[in-house]
N, C-alpha and C positions, 0 to 999 in steps of 0.2 A: 532474651536480653536481660541481664541481671541488673538490679537496681542497687544503689548504695543505700544502706540502712538509714532511715530518717529522711529520705527524699522522695518526693512524689514524681511519678512519671508524667510527662506532658501528654495530654490527650491527643490522639491522632486527629480528631475532628473537634473543632471548637463548638461550644454549645449553641452559638448564634447561627450556625449553619443547620437549617432544617430542611431535610429532603423528604419529609413525611408525605408530601403531595407529589413527589417525583414519579416519573414513569420510566421504567427500565426499558432501554432500547428505543426510545421515542424517535430518535433521528437515525437509527441504524440503517433503515431501508434507503433513506435519502443519501447517506454516506456511501453505501454500496453502489447506488445508481450513479453517483458522481465520481467514482474512482475507476481507474483503468489499470489495475494491478495485473501483471502477467508474470507468472512464475516460470523461470527457465529450468530445464533439466540440468543437473550438475555438469554433464559433459559440455553442454552448450554454454553454460555460465563460465566455464574455464576459458573459452575463447572470447566471449563478449563480456567484458568486465564492467561496462557502464551502459546507460541508456543511449548515449550518443552513438556508440559503435553499433548497437543493435538497430537503431533507427537508420543509420547510414546504409547498412546492408539491406534492410527491408525496402528502403526507397530505391536502391539499385535493382532489387528484385522486381519491384512494381514497374519500374521503367522498362526492364527487359521483357516482362510479361505483356505489357501493353504493346511494345514493338512487335512481339511475336504474334499477338492477336491481330494487329494491323496487317501483317504479312499473310496470315491465313485468310483474312477477309478479302484480300485483293485477288 
């Protein structure tokens, strides 16, 4: 990024922000444990464009699997 002669660039971080005692990745493990990210393969993502459609199909699959389990157990 070029500067106009005679002007100072604004600092990216103000001097009053001191991260000298900061710990990198301090909450990373907690974040990972609390998130449920599932990555779909591209061919699957073409069919299921949002989480609602994925959840609907998975719930239907779960119901069908439970019914099949009950039939087998009888």
